[in-house]
N, C-alpha and C positions, 0 to 999 in steps of 0.2 A: 464566363457562364450565361446561356440563352436566359431567359422566360418562358421560352416554350421551345420544342422540339419535334417537327412531324417527321416520321422519320418512315422508309420503305415503301411511301405511295408511288401510285404513277400520275406524275404531274403533265395536266392539259393545262397551259401557264396562260390561257385566255390570246395568245397571240397569233394562234389558228397553227402554231408548228406542232407536226406529229407530238406524239406524249411520250417521255421519257420516265425512268427510274430513279427517284432523289429524295434526300434529305433536304428538312428544311430548317433555319434556324431565326428564331425571330426574339427581337430585342427593341424594349420600349415602342411596342407595338408599329414596329416597323421592319419588314424581313431583310436581314441582314446577311443571309449566306444559302445559296443553294446548291447543294452539290449531287450533282449525278453518280449514282452509283450504277456498275454494272450486277452481273448475277452472284460473284463470288465477294464484291467490294466490300469491306468493314462501315460500320454505321460512321457518319461523320462524327467528329470529335468534340469535345467541349461537354461540362455539362449543363443540365438545364434543370430548371424548378418543375417542370414540367413535359411529359414526352408522350406524344398519339401515336402511335403504332396503324399505319395506315396501308400496313401488307395487303394487299389486293384489295384495295380503294382507290378510288380517284381523287384526288387531291387538286381542285380548281379554285381559280379567283371568287371572291363573293359577288354574286350577282348586283346588277345596277338597273334598278326599276324605273323608268326616267317617266312612267306615265300615272301617278297615283292622285288620289285625293284626300290624303291625310291630314288636310288644314285643321279641321277641328278636331278630329281623332289625339293628336299632337297633344291638346289639352289634358287629356284625361289619360291616355294610355301611353304607358311605357315601350309596351312589347311590339305595339305595330304589327298585331298581326290582323289577316292572315300572311302578309308578304314574311314577315321573318321567318316564317316557317316552312320557307320555299328556297333555303339560300340565299337570299338577297339579304344585302348588307348597307344600301345604300337607296333611297327613296326620294324622288322630285316629286313637289307637290305642286298645287295652282297652277294646274293645266284648266284649260277649256274656257279660260277666263272668268274660272266663278274662284272664290276666296274670301277670307275673311279683314283683308288690309288693303287701303286705309278704309277707316271705317267713320263716320260723323255720329258724336255720342246721340244714343236714340235710335239711329239705324241699325243696329245688331240683328233684329228681328228679321228684319228686312234681306239682310244679308244670310240668313240662316234657309227664308223661302226660297232664295235665289238658290243656292246650294241643294236644298230637298228638291227642289222641283227640277235642275239638270240632272244631277248624279244619285236622286232616288236614295239619300241617306236622311235618316227619319229625322224630322224636324226638335220632335220629342228630345230626342237623344242629344242634337246638337245644343237644345236650349238649355238643357240640364249639366252637359256636360261640359261647354267650352266655359274658362274662366277667362273673363275678360278683363282689359287693362291697358291697353293701348287707342292708338288713334292713328297712327302713320303707319305706312309700312317700316320702316327700321325700328319703332318702337314693337310692332312684332317680331321683328325678327330677335331684338333684345329679350323679347318675353320668353321665347322658343329656345335661345342660347342658353337661356338659364337652365333648362330641363336637359334630365340622361334618358336615354333611348337606349333599347337593345340593338337598334342598329344609326346610321348614320340621316340624314334627314337636309334636303336642301327644299329652297321655296324659290316658284316665281311668282311674278306682280300681275295680278289678273285684271283684266281687261273691266270687266264687269263693275267691280270694286271701284279701281279709280276713276270711271266716267261718273259715276254715282256720287263720289266724294268731290269730283271737280264742277259737275253742270245741274248736280241736282235733281231735282224730280225731271229737267229734261235728258239728263243723261239717262236715267233708270228708264225713261218712255222712249229709248232710241231716236231723239231729235236728232238733229244734224248740229254737229261741232263748229262753233265758229273757230277763226283763226286764236281767238284767245283763249278759247276753251282746250283746243290742240295744245296752246303754249301751256297751258296750267296743266293738264296731262302731263305732258312733257314731262315737266321738272319734278312730278312725282313718281316718272318710272325712272330717270333718270337718279336720281336719291333712291331710289329704292335698290337699281341695279349697283351704285355707290356703297350701298350698306352691307351688300352682299349676295345681293338675288341672283340666280342662276339662267331666269329669262323672263321674258313677256310673253304671256298667255292671250290668246284671246277665242271667241266662238263666232262664228257666220254664218250656222247650219239649224234650220228653222225647229230641228228636234231640239235642241236645247232650251227648256223653256221652265219660267219659274211658276210657284204653286199656283199664279194667276192668271197664268197661261200668257205671261207675255215674256218674247224673246227676251235673250240674255243682253244688257246692252252692249254695245260692239257690233251686235250682229247684222246692221246695215251701214257700220260705217263706210265712209267714202273713202279713195285712196289717199287724199291728204290729210287725214285723221292717221292712218293706218303707217304710211309713210311717216308721219312726223313722231309719231311713238315709235316706229322702228329707229329711225334717228335718234332719240332720246337715248334709247335702249343702249345702241352702240355707244354713245356719249358716255354713259356710265362703266365700260369697260364690257370685255368678254362675256357674252351671253348669247342666249339662245331664242329667236323669234319663233312661238310654237300657237298651232291653232288648230280647232276644227273647222275646215273649210265647207264653203256652199257644196251642198249636194253630197255630204259624207253619210249621209242618212239615205242617200235616194230621192230625196225629195226633188233636186233639181239634175238634170242630167247635162246640162250645158255650164252650168255654173265653175266646175271642177277645171275647166281650161283656161275660162276667164280668169279663176284664182291661182293658178300655175303662172299665169303671164306677171302678174303683178308681184306674184312672189318672187320669182326670177328676179325680175327688176330691183327687188327691193332688198333682196340678200346681195348682188352686184353692189349695187350703193354702199349699203352700209360695213359690207364686208363681214358679215353674220350668217350664221346657219339659221335657217329657216325648214321646220320643222312640222310634217302637218299630217292626218291622220290617212290613211288610204284602205280602204276597204272594197271588196267585188259585191254592186249592188245589181240586184234582179233590172232593174230598169234599162241598165246598159251592161250587160255582162263582162263588156271587153274592155269597159273606159277604162278599167285599173290598169291594162298593158299601156295605154295612150299615155296613160300618166305617169308610169314610170319609164316610159321612152321619153317625154319632155323632161322630166328631172333630171335624167341621163344627159342629154342635151344642153340641158344647163348647168351641170360641172361642167361639162367641154368649155362652154364659156365662162367660166370661172364663178356661177354662181354655186351657193352649197345649199340645196333643195335635200331635203331628207325626209324619203315617205316615212311614215309610222306602221308599222304591220304588225297586225294581231296573228299570233301563233296558231290560232285553231278558229273554227266557226264562230261566226259574229251573231250572236242572239241571245236566247233569255233560259232560265231553266223554269222548268214545267211542274209544280207539285203543291200538294196539301198545302203547305204553311208558306207556301208564296203566292204567285202568280197560277190560274188554273180555269177548265170550262165551268167550273160549279158555283164560282164564287157571287153569283146572283140567285143562287137557289135558295128559297126560302128556310127550308131545313140546315143547310151550310151554314147559314148567316146567321141563324138561331145559334146554331152549336158552339161558333165561332165567337160569338159575344158572352157566352155563357160558362164556356170548358176553359179548362189551362191547356197549353200545348200538348202535355199526354194525357189529360183525359179528354180530348178531341182524336188524337190519334184513335184510342179504344173507341169512342163512338163512331168514328168513322168505318171501323170495322163491323160494325153488327147488319146484317143480312137486312134488317127492317130500316136502318137508317139511309143505309145504300140504294136499298129499293125506295125508298119516298126521294131523297134527291136526284135520281134518276129518273124518276116521272114528274119532276115539277118543273112546273115552266119558267124562265130567268123573270128578275123582277126586273124594271125598268132602269133603262141607263142613265145616268147623271150625267151630262154633257161636260155641267163646271167641275168635276170632279179630275184629277191627273188620272187617267189610265185604267178611270172606271170601265171601259168598254171593252178591258182586255180579254173578260171570260168569251164574249162571242168572236173574238178574235182567233181565241185557242179551238173553240169550237170547230172552225172553218177551217184550221191549219193540218187535222190530222192525218193527213199526207205526208207532213213533213216535219211533224215531233216525232223523235226519236227515242227510242229505249236505249239509255246507255250500257246496261250491266253493271257489275262490279267484278273487277277494277272498270272504272268506265271508259266506255270506246265511243272516243270524239271524231272517230271517220267511220259513221256506221255504213251499213249498207240498206239498200231501198225496203229489203225484208224487214227491217227492225222499225221502220215509222209504226205509229198507230194504228192506222188505216190496214196494212199488210200484215200485223199479226192478229187485227182483229179477224180478218180475212182467212188465215190460217186456223184461228180458234171456231171460224162459224160463228162469231159472234156480233153484237152490235159493237160501232167502235167507240162508242163514251161510254159502255159498259165496261171494256176494255181499258180504255183509260183510265177507268176507275180503278178497274185491279191492278193494273201497272202501278199506280200512284198509291196505292195499300201496300207494295212491297216494304221489306225494311221497316215494319211496322207504323206506315203511312208515313215514312220521311223519304220514298224515292223522290228522285226529280228526274225528270226528262228534258232533252234538248229540244229548242226550237230553233234553228238558226235564221237569222234574217240575212246576212250577208257572207261572202267567203264560203259557200257550198251552191252555187247555182247549178255545178255539175257533180254534185253529190259525192264528192271526193275533195281530199286537200290537194290536189296537184296545182290549183290556182295560189295557193298559200305559202306551196315550196318555190315555188318559180318568184312570188314574194321575195321570200325571203333570203332565195339568193341574189336579189337584186344589190350591186356595189354600195348603192349610196342610201339601200332602205335600211330602217333601224328597228330596233323589236322595242314595240311600244301596247298602248290600248290597251294596258292590264287594268287599267282601272282601280288599284288598290284601294277599298276602303271606301269603295263607292258603290252604287246600285244595288244596294244590300239586299234588296226584294228579289233580284234579278240572275243575279251569275256571280260568281265567283273567280274571277279570272286573274285576280292575284298568284293563282297557281299555275301560270304559265312556264315558269323557271324551270318546275319539275315536270311539266306535260314535255318540253322541246327535251330533255335527258329522256323520257321513258320513250315516247311515243316516236320523235324526229328521230333520235341517235339508237335506239335499242331495238323499239316494238315494230314499227309501220310495216305492214304487211301487204295494204293495196298499191302501194309503188314505191319508188327509190325513199329511202333513208338521206340522211344529213349526217356528216359525220360529229362526233362526239367534240372536236377540236373547234368543228364550226359554231355548233350552236353552244359552245359554252363564249367563244369569242363575240358571239353574236349579244350577249347579255352579259357581257364584262368590260373588256378593254370600248368594244364600239359604244355601245350604251354611255360608258364613262367619260370616254374621250370626246363625244360629242358635246357635252357639256364643260367641257377644259376638265374634267377631274381626272388629270393625268397624273395624281399620285395613287391611283388605285385600278383595278381591272387588270392588271396581269401580276406573275408571280415571277419578279426578281428582286434582287439586292437593291434596295431604295425606295421600295413601295411599301404603302401601306400593309400591315399585315391583317386584310381582309381576304378569308380562306374556307374552303369548303373540304371537309373530306365525306367522300360518297361512297357508298357500299354500293354500287352499279347491279349489281344482281338481287340486292334487295329491294332498292328502289321504289317503291309504289304511291301511285295517285290515288286516295281514295276518295269515294261518291261523296260529292257534295252535299249538304244538308244544314235546314236553318237551325241558327241559335239565336236565341233570344238574351245578349248578354251585352247590350250596350246600354248607356245609361236610361235611366227612364222604361226600363224593360225593353228597348229597342232591339227589331229582328236585324240579322243579317244571315247572307249566306257564308258558309265556310266550308273550305275544304283543304281536310289534312293530306299531309304526305308523311314517309318513313322511310328510314334509309340513309339518311342525314346524320352520321356518326357524328360529326363534330360543324358547327358553324362559328367563326370566329371572327369578331371585330376590332380592329387595333390590337390585335394579339390576344385579347381576351375571348377565352370560350363563351359564349352564349346560347346554346344550343348543344347538347350531349344526349346523344342518341335520340332525337327530336324530342326532348322534353328542355323546356326554358331551363337555363341554370339562377337565373336573377342578377346577372351580373348585366349592367346597363353600362358600357363603353361608350355607345351611340351619342354621336353628339349634331350640331345644327353645322351644317357644311355652307361658309361663305363666301361664295366667289369663285370661279374659276383657281383652278389651282396651277 
């Protein structure tokens, strides 16, 4: 007697092997049978409490997203959207050196401000939503281990929190660590891995700053500190050393090569994977290829360097409910402060309001406010700000820039931008790529994705709430890369599924999942590939304290299954919560 049978589906098993038709039997949260079927073969025998007919559907492993920031959201949200709506069945949090443990009593708000500044998660939402009750990282895991989720969650130990806990204000201010400081931090890291942390994370990019403008603790850490913490991590067990390296945001084009040198040596010494963010930056458009070559050479020497690759252009979304060109216009500011989101949409469509906003000068920028200069930045970026359409096209042609559309219409570019943002009842969002789109196409991304050491990452699920919703990467990989791409070569469905299931799971030692085969955890997606659609992004106001976030929905997931339990049916949450905290490599 099976708990669940999935019959008649086309199985893409996550290994990269060719698809095949098969039935799958599940018992006690585990795949117990995979029976291949020819055209006329009968259904796999055995009764089942539940049966899913997957005829003409793809059956794939659940996706594993290794770069998210649900550290706070786990406290109040068992669904963990948007990731759970895109076929993701396991997420890894605690990236980029920021998180909420360990924490000295009374320093909780400082960690919130750090997370808010680095990851653009509303601080009011974190303050209201997080239920504190821990001091150490093992205690944090214990608290989260008591919770039930729609998907599984793993966590990494954040350098910023560790440094501030061990060194106090000196650590928070990025002062050099003494040998005693490094030893104290090392003890925290080791005990965290021994308690079930999946890795240790740090950030060295100047783009990552707290709300007060200070870089993340650890940004300027010396090699002695990095190696000391890497050794401590390795002593604790199997884990991954993850980082946002110098130059990750293009502020330093020399730093990345230096970073790769110490990363290579660290990985070789501790025999652990080191995973780092890799994007194409305009300051040096070919640097990414050098980094890939250096990573491949490191692998040949025995070091395990894994560039984390983004699936599409890396930037931000522009719209009336997020960042845009008119945020400093007096009329817009007044309406924003007085109106509900729905009322604001209506008022912005009023021709008189539009005329007033377009005719006004900007109010002065406050240099002490993070992102306060974004309006000016957008105004000077209209030649690389793209209208995406519905469904959104994340590989738009040059004629889709605001400047080009304005020229076609014979209109002023800012007026055109206003009109484009008014579409879909003033909820439309445009794409402003910062990285990975220097050539105006996704060929660079395709080459990155094909690198044998590269892993799919950088979705930032749960973060950058006012800028992106790249947690929709899994659906984008299936639709754009495997099915729809018209401006260049596609990738096979087998490949893109492997990249976001087995490859990401195995990097973190989660070898109990990521493929469809007997004995593996029954984390599975049943997908109607013909109907699969990635819908436009839109702002929602559903975080605690009315906090905002950009969400992007998908349709076409007939079923998402976690530990043998259907958690989403036809894109709707079933209410089941089989997801648990994942402790340690499997």
